[in-house]
VOGU-3710 file (C-alpha; in Angstrom, 3 decimals, decimal comma):
1> mvisaaqwlq> 141,438/-55,096/-67,693  140,665/-51,484/-68,432  137,303/-50,167/-67,202  135,750/-47,572/-69,452  134,237/-44,338/-68,219  130,749/-45,600/-69,111  131,267/-48,669/-66,945  132,380/-46,464/-64,042  129,259/-44,353/-64,382  127,034/-47,445/-64,498
11> agaitlayll> 128,684/-48,862/-61,355  128,267/-45,535/-59,545  124,596/-45,360/-60,415  124,011/-48,893/-59,122  125,837/-48,086/-55,862  123,853/-44,884/-55,373  120,564/-46,684/-55,961  121,569/-49,321/-53,440  122,416/-46,709/-50,815  119,114/-44,898/-51,370
21> lcglclrrpr> 117,231/-48,170/-50,996  119,041/-48,881/-47,716  118,191/-45,423/-46,444  114,529/-45,915/-47,230  114,516/-49,240/-45,470  116,107/-47,701/-42,408  113,747/-44,726/-42,369  110,500/-46,620/-42,794  110,618/-48,460/-39,455  111,577/-45,200/-37,720
31> aaadtaantt> 108,701/-43,344/-39,384  106,341/-46,174/-38,530  107,569/-46,076/-34,965  107,054/-42,304/-34,805  103,532/-42,671/-36,174  102,762/-45,422/-33,683  104,149/-43,327/-30,812  102,033/-40,333/-31,822  98,962/-42,518/-32,086  99,711/-43,988/-28,653
41> dratearatl> 100,114/-40,489/-27,176  96,783/-39,394/-28,620  95,105/-42,564/-27,448  96,566/-42,130/-23,981  95,434/-38,502/-23,890  91,983/-39,559/-25,070  91,767/-42,067/-22,223  92,723/-39,510/-19,560  90,312/-39,061/-16,681  89,123/-35,469/-16,318
51> iayasqggsa> 88,636/-34,175/-12,777  87,014/-30,750/-12,777  86,024/-28,644/-9,788  83,917/-25,596/-9,035  85,107/-24,171/-5,739  84,368/-20,908/-3,952  85,865/-21,622/-0,554  88,452/-24,302/-1,355  86,745/-27,514/-0,213  85,843/-28,753/-3,700
61> ralaqrhaat> 89,334/-27,913/-4,923  90,950/-29,887/-2,075  88,739/-32,898/-2,767  89,523/-32,735/-6,488  93,253/-32,655/-5,760  92,898/-35,749/-3,589  91,029/-37,572/-6,378  93,672/-36,573/-8,914  96,510/-37,785/-6,682  94,839/-41,177/-6,154
71> lgergpvtll> 93,733/-41,828/-9,733  96,963/-40,418/-11,119  98,864/-43,339/-9,630  97,273/-45,641/-12,204  96,821/-43,551/-15,300  96,741/-40,086/-16,855  94,560/-37,515/-15,095  93,685/-33,954/-16,062  92,826/-31,700/-13,105  91,185/-28,360/-13,938
81> alnqvkprdl> 88,935/-25,707/-12,477  85,707/-25,650/-14,483  86,581/-22,321/-16,109  89,756/-23,945/-17,478  87,923/-26,851/-19,127  87,999/-26,512/-22,914  85,844/-28,374/-25,437  88,857/-30,512/-26,332  89,163/-31,680/-22,691  85,563/-32,895/-22,644
91> eqahlalfia> 85,679/-34,377/-26,118  88,830/-36,397/-25,466  88,015/-37,669/-21,976  86,165/-40,950/-21,602  85,484/-40,372/-17,894  84,963/-37,133/-15,986  84,396/-36,514/-12,283  82,891/-33,144/-11,389  83,209/-31,858/-7,813  81,034/-28,770/-7,633
101> stygegeppd> 80,186/-26,408/-4,813  77,196/-24,084/-4,984  77,631/-20,385/-4,333  74,790/-18,617/-2,563  71,314/-19,483/-3,801  72,174/-21,925/-6,570  74,828/-19,877/-8,380  78,067/-21,198/-9,874  81,265/-20,388/-7,972  83,393/-17,695/-9,553
111> nalrfarqwm> 85,774/-20,239/-11,105  82,846/-21,871/-12,951  81,159/-18,805/-14,502  82,647/-19,246/-17,971  81,851/-22,959/-18,048  78,268/-22,274/-16,983  77,847/-19,740/-19,777  79,427/-21,912/-22,485  78,042/-25,327/-21,586  75,010/-24,955/-19,338
121> rdsgqgrgrl> 72,863/-22,386/-21,102  70,559/-24,136/-23,563  72,631/-27,303/-23,255  69,914/-29,210/-25,140  71,104/-27,550/-28,359  74,296/-29,607/-28,113  72,505/-32,894/-27,446  74,719/-35,838/-28,293  77,919/-33,812/-28,327  79,232/-35,604/-25,233
131> ahlhfgvlal> 77,651/-39,014/-25,882  81,057/-40,693/-25,465  81,525/-39,322/-21,929  80,729/-41,118/-18,680  80,614/-38,833/-15,652  79,850/-38,467/-11,965  78,862/-35,325/-10,028  79,654/-34,705/-6,374  77,581/-31,668/-5,376  78,681/-29,807/-2,239
141> gdsdyrhfcg> 76,324/-27,438/-0,476  74,597/-26,214/2,656  71,002/-27,209/3,353  70,379/-23,890/5,120  70,070/-22,357/1,640  66,893/-22,668/-0,389  68,550/-24,152/-3,485  70,621/-26,819/-1,757  73,440/-27,956/-4,085  71,680/-26,018/-6,843
151> fglalnralq> 74,683/-25,540/-9,106  75,935/-29,119/-8,819  72,485/-30,480/-9,673  72,135/-28,054/-12,591  75,534/-29,194/-13,852  74,383/-32,804/-13,656  71,283/-32,016/-15,743  73,231/-29,989/-18,295  75,756/-32,777/-18,892  72,937/-35,238/-19,519
161> glgarplfda> 71,389/-32,699/-21,875  74,628/-32,827/-23,866  74,347/-36,615/-24,093  76,886/-37,536/-21,419  76,033/-40,669/-19,454  75,961/-40,538/-15,631  77,662/-43,338/-13,733  75,045/-42,852/-10,995  72,725/-40,186/-9,631  74,452/-37,024/-8,426
171> itvdrlaeas> 75,599/-37,279/-4,806  74,666/-34,253/-2,687  76,671/-33,379/0,421  75,526/-31,087/3,224  78,459/-29,230/4,839  80,941/-31,987/3,923  78,940/-34,642/5,781  81,101/-37,750/6,090  78,233/-40,153/5,347  77,493/-38,512/1,984
181> lgawqerlle> 81,166/-38,311/1,057  81,443/-41,981/1,931  78,497/-42,769/-0,355  80,313/-41,042/-3,213  83,413/-43,140/-2,612  81,285/-46,309/-2,552  79,686/-45,454/-5,889  83,119/-44,926/-7,418  84,218/-48,328/-6,092  81,119/-50,003/-7,523
191> cavlepgdav> 81,837/-48,463/-10,936  85,508/-49,581/-10,751  86,699/-45,982/-10,942  88,366/-46,644/-7,592  89,971/-49,823/-6,379  89,701/-51,371/-2,891  92,013/-49,497/-0,560  91,731/-46,184/-2,415  90,783/-43,219/-0,230  89,760/-39,980/-1,896
201> insaaqadsl> 87,705/-38,575/0,975  89,556/-38,891/4,300  91,390/-35,657/5,132  90,727/-34,370/1,645  88,961/-31,202/2,720  90,249/-30,622/6,227  93,622/-29,892/7,757  94,775/-31,399/11,027  92,907/-30,184/14,094  94,667/-27,743/16,384
211> pailtarecl> 94,223/-27,041/20,104  93,318/-23,468/20,995  92,403/-21,544/24,141  89,955/-18,660/24,419  91,975/-15,839/25,997  89,697/-12,818/25,529  86,134/-11,955/24,519  84,635/-8,482/24,145  81,272/-7,250/22,898  82,002/-4,492/20,369
221> nagspgsgay> 78,467/-3,178/19,916  76,858/-2,824/23,340  73,552/-0,977/23,034  73,126/-1,824/19,343  69,620/-2,467/18,015  71,098/-5,611/16,499  72,418/-8,700/18,232  75,823/-8,718/19,907  79,040/-8,829/17,877  81,861/-10,356/19,934
231> hlrlavpahc> 85,578/-10,029/19,296  87,346/-13,260/20,335  91,051/-13,962/20,725  92,271/-17,551/20,612  95,778/-18,653/21,559  96,970/-21,223/19,003  100,203/-23,236/18,613  103,174/-21,327/17,244  103,293/-23,490/14,115  99,698/-22,585/13,178
241> rwqagdiavl> 99,811/-20,571/9,953  97,221/-18,873/7,759  96,850/-15,879/5,504  94,237/-13,197/4,934  91,042/-14,703/3,588  91,406/-18,091/5,281  88,677/-19,629/7,430  88,661/-21,017/10,969  86,591/-24,198/11,271  85,625/-24,763/14,917
251> dvpasgsvvq> 84,330/-27,934/16,544  81,235/-26,970/18,543  79,766/-29,380/21,129  76,152/-30,322/20,440  74,190/-32,839/22,582  76,986/-35,333/22,921  78,274/-34,860/19,381  80,292/-32,233/17,554  79,248/-29,915/14,738  81,445/-27,550/12,777
261> reysiaslpe> 81,040/-23,832/12,298  83,130/-21,574/10,075  84,294/-18,011/10,743  86,430/-15,544/8,807  89,766/-14,940/10,527  90,264/-11,296/11,498  94,024/-11,380/12,212  97,360/-12,673/10,914  99,713/-15,106/12,689  102,194/-12,358/13,551
271> hgalellvrq> 99,564/-10,648/15,696  99,957/-13,370/18,303  96,425/-14,749/18,272  93,728/-16,031/15,982  90,936/-13,452/16,155  87,275/-13,863/15,240  84,214/-11,630/15,154  81,121/-13,653/16,055  77,562/-12,378/15,797  75,110/-13,825/18,297
281> vckddgsygl> 72,258/-15,618/16,565  69,091/-15,088/18,644  66,145/-17,361/17,876  62,476/-16,520/18,286  62,225/-18,664/21,414  65,012/-16,708/23,101  67,701/-19,358/22,613  70,977/-18,776/20,826  72,484/-20,347/17,751  74,613/-23,404/18,399
291> gsgwltrsla> 77,982/-21,953/17,443  77,467/-18,330/18,416  75,803/-19,237/21,719  78,694/-21,485/22,728  81,402/-19,034/21,696  79,834/-15,880/23,133  78,161/-17,277/26,290  78,970/-20,859/27,284  82,695/-21,144/26,572  84,655/-19,809/29,547
301> iggdvclrir> 87,764/-17,669/29,232  90,616/-20,187/29,337  88,359/-22,837/27,779  89,611/-25,253/25,147  88,674/-25,013/21,480  89,463/-27,465/18,703  89,843/-25,816/15,314  91,178/-26,259/11,811  92,407/-23,729/9,287  90,656/-24,009/5,943
311> dnpafhpppa> 92,663/-22,660/3,052  90,486/-20,254/1,059  92,416/-19,420/-2,125  89,398/-17,761/-3,728  89,745/-14,936/-1,157  93,493/-14,683/-0,775  95,162/-11,266/-1,146  95,759/-9,627/-4,522  99,253/-8,486/-5,534  100,461/-5,643/-3,329
321> arplilvgng> 100,759/-3,297/-6,318  97,064/-3,670/-7,155  94,630/-1,146/-5,608  91,978/-2,818/-3,474  88,330/-1,903/-2,878  86,974/-3,682/0,200  83,196/-3,861/0,558  81,282/-5,427/3,430  78,840/-5,231/6,278  78,386/-6,597/9,781
331> tgiaglrahl> 80,832/-9,273/10,839  82,216/-9,223/7,298  84,608/-6,594/8,654  86,576/-9,526/10,134  87,771/-10,834/6,770  88,333/-7,311/5,430  90,356/-6,372/8,519  92,721/-9,289/7,889  93,269/-8,029/4,346  93,961/-4,492/5,533
341> rarersgasa> 96,481/-5,825/8,037  98,166/-7,875/5,295  98,275/-4,814/3,040  99,787/-2,746/5,848  102,530/-5,348/6,241  103,328/-5,254/2,518  103,217/-1,454/2,299  100,198/-1,408/-0,021  98,245/1,768/0,737  95,894/2,014/-2,265
351> nwlvfgertr> 92,927/0,817/-0,211  89,288/1,879/-0,166  86,909/0,468/2,468  83,125/0,717/2,093  81,444/-0,712/5,173  77,892/-0,793/6,496  76,344/-1,340/9,930  73,294/-0,214/11,935  74,250/2,814/14,076  77,326/4,987/14,299
361> ahdslfddel> 77,036/5,295/18,074  77,039/1,561/18,801  78,202/-0,325/15,684  81,438/1,379/14,664  83,335/-1,912/14,768  87,143/-1,595/15,107  86,654/2,160/15,005  90,025/3,164/16,508  91,947/0,973/14,110  90,082/2,218/11,037
371> rqwqasghlq> 90,572/5,854/12,044  94,296/5,287/12,541  94,582/3,706/9,103  92,702/6,616/7,589  94,944/9,153/9,336  98,137/7,365/8,249  97,016/7,091/4,628  96,816/3,315/4,695  93,115/3,774/3,939  92,963/6,248/1,068
381> rldrvfsrdn> 89,175/6,205/1,355  86,908/5,157/4,217  83,169/5,229/3,621  80,999/3,963/6,453  77,231/3,969/6,252  74,806/3,332/9,138  71,356/2,244/8,053  69,498/2,937/11,333  70,718/6,474/11,902  68,433/9,439/11,203
391> gpqryvqdvl> 67,481/10,105/7,610  66,665/7,764/4,711  68,155/4,300/5,050  71,375/3,885/3,104  73,530/0,818/2,549  76,935/0,055/1,058  75,453/-0,385/-2,426  74,061/3,153/-2,156  77,530/4,492/-1,366  78,970/2,771/-4,422
401> aaevaelkaw> 76,068/3,942/-6,606  76,785/7,539/-5,561  80,491/7,105/-6,347  80,304/5,346/-9,739  82,830/7,702/-11,307  85,312/7,014/-8,492  84,599/3,293/-8,707  85,356/3,269/-12,432  88,519/5,301/-11,863  89,804/2,710/-9,382
411> ldrdaaiylc> 88,920/-0,141/-11,718  90,718/1,633/-14,564  93,797/1,544/-12,311  93,467/-2,286/-12,202  91,819/-2,347/-8,775  90,289/-5,505/-7,315  86,978/-5,644/-5,441  86,723/-7,934/-2,410  83,261/-8,454/-0,935  82,692/-9,929/2,543
421> gslqgmapav> 79,544/-10,119/4,626  75,867/-10,924/4,306  74,620/-13,119/1,477  71,113/-11,794/2,075  70,636/-8,215/0,973  74,109/-6,703/0,827  76,024/-9,070/-1,478  73,297/-9,450/-4,154  72,670/-5,693/-4,123  76,355/-4,893/-4,676
431> hrlllevlge> 76,509/-7,559/-7,383  73,517/-6,020/-9,198  75,131/-2,593/-9,034  78,357/-3,918/-10,547  76,332/-5,558/-13,321  74,711/-2,198/-14,064  78,057/-0,401/-14,080  80,182/-2,987/-15,919  77,682/-5,119/-17,824  77,600/-8,911/-17,704
441> qglealtleg> 80,698/-9,382/-19,842  82,637/-6,732/-17,961  81,867/-8,243/-14,565  82,633/-11,739/-15,827  85,985/-10,521/-17,174  86,743/-8,896/-13,816  85,935/-12,197/-12,092  88,021/-14,316/-14,452  90,955/-11,971/-13,907  90,655/-12,602/-10,163
451> ryrrdvy> 89,731/-8,972/-9,513  86,246/-9,620/-8,151  86,179/-11,979/-5,190  83,454/-12,782/-2,673  83,334/-14,398/0,743  79,723/-14,126/1,840  77,505/-16,155/4,118
//
């Protein structure tokens, strides 16, 4: 039988239609599967638990990391500093845990400034925006300050103002008190956020304790109108490591119990000892503060000390190529000295120190070392001001105010400003000056870039 050309064309068309139909049938399940997978991914992302932290000294960050590690074993978790939290993160999360330290007198830590501006100012205007969100707030603080846990409590109120629903009342914690941290863990268990056997508190904020021995103690300001400032050297195990900006947490005996006190470390491991600068706290009744009295009077040379190293990433060194302006007063020179030693090791000589104390004759702390650094060029600028010497009283903020042009020139060269010392008086005054010079947005940008860092107490 002879097949005509028309019949061949008809057969070809039928075959082509059949093949196209098969292709569509094969593609539709794949497309459906892709759509289902994308929907599942979005649903999974939407069900992620958000863990956000506001941390100045590192404790809140360490606790948040512990929470993320535990909860991450059972489901998706997003761990962010508060400044990194975007609207999408809050809008997609069904559960959020906020671990928030308070800086100074109720202020947000530096890594929460942007969040505070975007979400906590006039939060009532966004009422209902976060109505889908359940949350808990763990507020860390120090009851010695007037606004105890002020930022954490303000965060709790602001979230409710946005419509978010608290799992329970905010838990406040004084100096990482174990009982309060335990209460937080219990609330999370009751709400089924945690399961029996989960531990998000133990060892979350503290490293292992280390044995140390007091090997030397010297008063650096004999005759000062202020209280004594003592330079201590502690022998520590060879494996003990830290970097500039880290904190020594010491166990201090107190009426049959132990309390903890924190001090900026004034040395680096390669210097062969962990060094502190401790100011004696003298009370009105003639007694001494618990920590300073024990360290400067009661503890004998050769006596045992139990300590921990607290990582303090918010005050770690800047890149060596970045110029550094160091500002401080009193025992704040301890933390600044560690940074200058670290910069010397890395060959970074673009350093400017502005430091204040009471009298030149008695309070020129670490004078020989600072003069040597100035002579060698390691300190390009050294400005020391002594408030009790003859003439009108001047402080570090006055030095900076008189050198605004130089300050701006350093900042134009990408300099960082590190501030260490007294929370009362010095630190707020320097902060106000920087606000005047840079404006609110300029200072916030400097902070978010990691170029303005504070370790004050």
